[in-house]
VOPAMI-340836 format. One record per residue: residue number from 1; x, y, z of N, C-alpha, C in turn. Coordinates in nm, 4 decimals. Layout:
! residues N
resi,n.px,n.py,n.pz,ca.px,ca.py,ca.pz,c.px,c.py,c.pz
NUM,X,Y,Z,X,Y,Z,X,Y,Z
...
***
This chain:
! residues 81
resi,n.px,n.py,n.pz,ca.px,ca.py,ca.pz,c.px,c.py,c.pz
1,-0.6855,1.0229,2.7008,-0.5022,0.9668,2.6386,-0.5450,1.0299,2.4612
2,-0.4342,1.1215,2.4352,-0.4433,1.2343,2.3256,-0.4385,1.0951,2.2397
3,-0.5137,1.1350,2.1446,-0.4653,1.0487,2.0058,-0.3436,1.0876,1.9512
4,-0.2448,0.9930,1.9277,-0.2142,1.0102,1.8359,-0.1857,1.0675,1.6599
5,-0.3216,1.0241,1.5875,-0.3604,1.0663,1.5100,-0.5360,1.1842,1.4873
6,-0.4726,1.2863,1.4195,-0.5232,1.4206,1.3418,-0.6183,1.3673,1.3041
7,-0.7925,1.3555,1.3688,-0.8931,1.3566,1.2225,-0.9338,1.4861,1.2080
8,-1.0139,1.4446,1.0690,-1.0390,1.5206,0.9571,-1.1837,1.4831,1.0333
9,-1.2445,1.6735,0.9732,-1.3696,1.6904,1.0217,-1.4164,1.6959,0.9231
10,-1.3768,1.5902,0.8161,-1.5025,1.5450,0.6929,-1.6433,1.5632,0.7037
11,-1.7305,1.6256,0.6478,-1.8389,1.6449,0.6649,-1.9883,1.6195,0.5585
12,-1.8645,1.6428,0.4608,-1.8993,1.5506,0.2672,-1.7643,1.4053,0.2213
13,-1.8706,1.3945,0.1032,-1.7414,1.2147,0.0362,-1.7709,1.1348,0.1617
14,-1.7386,0.9969,0.1194,-1.6823,0.9057,0.1865,-1.5508,0.8825,0.2182
15,-1.4199,1.0103,0.2501,-1.3511,0.9643,0.3038,-1.3559,0.9959,0.4303
16,-1.2429,0.9966,0.5139,-1.1617,1.0010,0.6489,-1.0215,1.0921,0.6014
17,-0.9959,1.1982,0.6009,-0.8682,1.2277,0.6078,-0.7942,1.2284,0.7346
18,-0.6926,1.1707,0.7044,-0.5939,1.0960,0.8778,-0.4622,1.1991,0.8784
19,-0.4013,1.2224,0.9912,-0.2476,1.2446,0.9821,-0.1857,1.2190,1.1174
20,-0.0347,1.1507,1.1005,-0.0190,1.1088,1.2533,0.0567,1.1894,1.3021
21,0.0076,1.2778,1.4213,0.0610,1.3270,1.5130,0.1805,1.3832,1.4721
22,0.2883,1.2268,1.5262,0.4079,1.1968,1.5473,0.4817,1.0849,1.4449
23,0.5165,1.1754,1.3482,0.5297,1.1069,1.2673,0.5341,0.9854,1.1787
24,0.5259,0.9176,1.1187,0.5340,0.7798,1.0659,0.4334,0.7700,0.8816
25,0.5546,0.6392,0.8436,0.5720,0.6397,0.7294,0.4511,0.5553,0.7143
26,0.3087,0.6325,0.6696,0.1571,0.5574,0.5827,0.2352,0.4940,0.4670
27,0.3435,0.5170,0.3790,0.3398,0.4666,0.2101,0.4073,0.3185,0.3129
28,0.4870,0.2823,0.3921,0.5023,0.1746,0.4189,0.4197,0.0766,0.5233
29,0.3614,0.1299,0.5783,0.2548,0.1061,0.6421,0.1446,0.0625,0.5685
30,0.1051,0.0785,0.4433,0.0060,0.1037,0.3514,0.0114,-0.0839,0.3199
31,0.1836,-0.0613,0.2773,0.2291,-0.1777,0.2082,0.1782,-0.3612,0.2824
32,0.1955,-0.3673,0.4357,0.1558,-0.4137,0.4810,0.0294,-0.4512,0.6041
33,-0.0706,-0.3759,0.5109,-0.1993,-0.3396,0.6008,-0.2821,-0.4549,0.5672
34,-0.2508,-0.5142,0.4191,-0.3859,-0.5897,0.3824,-0.3047,-0.7461,0.4715
35,-0.1989,-0.7407,0.5258,-0.1895,-0.8630,0.6218,-0.3140,-0.8244,0.7308
36,-0.3451,-0.7061,0.7771,-0.4328,-0.6969,0.8788,-0.5257,-0.7298,0.8617
37,-0.6054,-0.6785,0.6872,-0.7201,-0.7027,0.6274,-0.7948,-0.6256,0.6328
38,-0.6574,-0.5061,0.6335,-0.6855,-0.3717,0.5972,-0.6346,-0.2865,0.4368
39,-0.7406,-0.1838,0.4251,-0.6291,-0.1007,0.3366,-0.6930,0.0823,0.3445
40,-0.5277,0.1156,0.2901,-0.5725,0.2420,0.3549,-0.4679,0.3225,0.1944
41,-0.5446,0.4351,0.1578,-0.4016,0.5633,0.0369,-0.3577,0.5741,0.1455
42,-0.2096,0.5865,0.1433,-0.1112,0.7358,0.1942,-0.0786,0.8223,0.1145
43,-0.0795,0.9090,0.1054,-0.1398,1.0810,0.0907,0.0086,1.0621,-0.0130
44,0.1493,1.0186,-0.0081,0.2628,0.9496,-0.0719,0.1956,0.9343,-0.2296
45,0.0910,0.8273,-0.2466,0.0368,0.8154,-0.3645,-0.0052,1.0144,-0.4553
46,-0.0337,1.0757,-0.3394,-0.0838,1.2026,-0.4494,0.0369,1.3458,-0.4264
47,0.0327,1.3288,-0.3157,0.2242,1.4322,-0.2782,0.2675,1.2980,-0.2548
48,0.3915,1.3609,-0.2988,0.5487,1.2433,-0.2190,0.6029,1.2636,-0.0277
49,0.5690,1.4016,-0.0791,0.6320,1.4426,0.0580,0.5247,1.4626,0.2221
50,0.3946,1.3801,0.1638,0.2804,1.3558,0.2981,0.3422,1.2378,0.2834
51,0.4344,1.1687,0.3614,0.4135,1.0347,0.4811,0.3270,1.0324,0.5256
52,0.2902,1.1187,0.6127,0.2166,1.0592,0.7747,0.1028,1.1056,0.7386
53,-0.0044,1.1315,0.6234,-0.1042,1.1186,0.5984,-0.1313,1.0009,0.4993
54,-0.3220,1.0529,0.5385,-0.3540,0.8456,0.4517,-0.4698,0.9451,0.4223
55,-0.5896,0.8614,0.3751,-0.6554,0.8267,0.3094,-0.8074,0.7298,0.3989
56,-0.8950,0.6955,0.4290,-0.9563,0.5614,0.5131,-1.1221,0.5768,0.4129
57,-1.2139,0.5206,0.3196,-1.2349,0.4880,0.2270,-1.4111,0.4625,0.3583
58,-1.5195,0.5307,0.4286,-1.5638,0.4203,0.5019,-1.7623,0.4371,0.4210
59,-1.7468,0.4720,0.2675,-1.9262,0.4410,0.2259,-1.8595,0.2614,0.1633
60,-1.8311,0.1915,0.2613,-1.8560,0.0534,0.1205,-1.8291,-0.0788,0.2495
61,-1.8079,0.0106,0.4029,-1.8040,-0.0932,0.5305,-1.9216,-0.0443,0.5824
62,-2.0133,-0.1519,0.6305,-2.1391,-0.1275,0.7188,-2.0475,-0.0581,0.8335
63,-2.1925,0.0380,0.9316,-2.0913,0.0900,1.0590,-2.1631,-0.0434,1.1641
64,-2.1825,-0.1245,1.1680,-2.0616,-0.2438,1.2343,-1.9601,-0.2949,1.2045
65,-1.9914,-0.3009,1.1254,-1.7937,-0.3691,1.0725,-1.7245,-0.2509,1.1509
66,-1.6983,-0.1307,1.1716,-1.5700,-0.0056,1.1768,-1.5483,-0.0280,1.2776
67,-1.6144,-0.1116,1.4031,-1.4974,-0.1102,1.5263,-1.4247,-0.2785,1.5366
68,-1.4503,-0.3205,1.4029,-1.3085,-0.4592,1.4116,-1.2369,-0.4348,1.3226
69,-1.3013,-0.3275,1.1914,-1.2039,-0.2768,1.1555,-1.0656,-0.1206,1.1618
70,-1.0747,-0.0743,1.2944,-1.0438,0.0530,1.4458,-0.9541,-0.0311,1.4431
71,-1.0028,-0.2014,1.5737,-0.9140,-0.2755,1.5791,-0.7746,-0.3373,1.5782
72,-0.8686,-0.3416,1.3763,-0.7432,-0.4304,1.2832,-0.6299,-0.3137,1.2938
73,-0.6423,-0.1903,1.2454,-0.5744,-0.0769,1.2149,-0.4923,0.0077,1.3243
74,-0.5796,-0.0767,1.4652,-0.4861,-0.0131,1.6214,-0.3524,-0.1359,1.5680
75,-0.4067,-0.2510,1.5671,-0.3142,-0.3522,1.5700,-0.1981,-0.3417,1.5367
76,-0.2215,-0.3192,1.3848,-0.1088,-0.2733,1.2654,0.0011,-0.1603,1.2864
77,-0.0663,-0.0126,1.3278,-0.0247,0.0766,1.3797,0.0630,0.0026,1.5231
78,0.0727,-0.0152,1.6094,0.0850,-0.1115,1.7573,0.1943,-0.1847,1.6713
79,0.2564,-0.2647,1.6045,0.3404,-0.3578,1.5339,0.4195,-0.3206,1.4278
80,0.3449,-0.2173,1.3812,0.4766,-0.2298,1.3025,0.5656,-0.0732,1.4382
81,0.5319,-0.0380,1.4921,0.6231,0.0867,1.5701,0.6100,0.0257,1.6807
***
């Protein structure tokens, strides 16, 4: 299945930079994300016209917690759309 998210190919730093291929307002999505125990930065925080882009920091999470975080993120997106 084709992913609805375009992933960055970052090889440095501790952020993953992503974009929703089928436009989704990440500014609004970030406001309800804490209800799912996740957070991320919408790009509108830096550039107001990039509402479908966002970044996630992965340096502060253990590798064993990443699958659970992705499940929560998936549920957030599903419930939002």
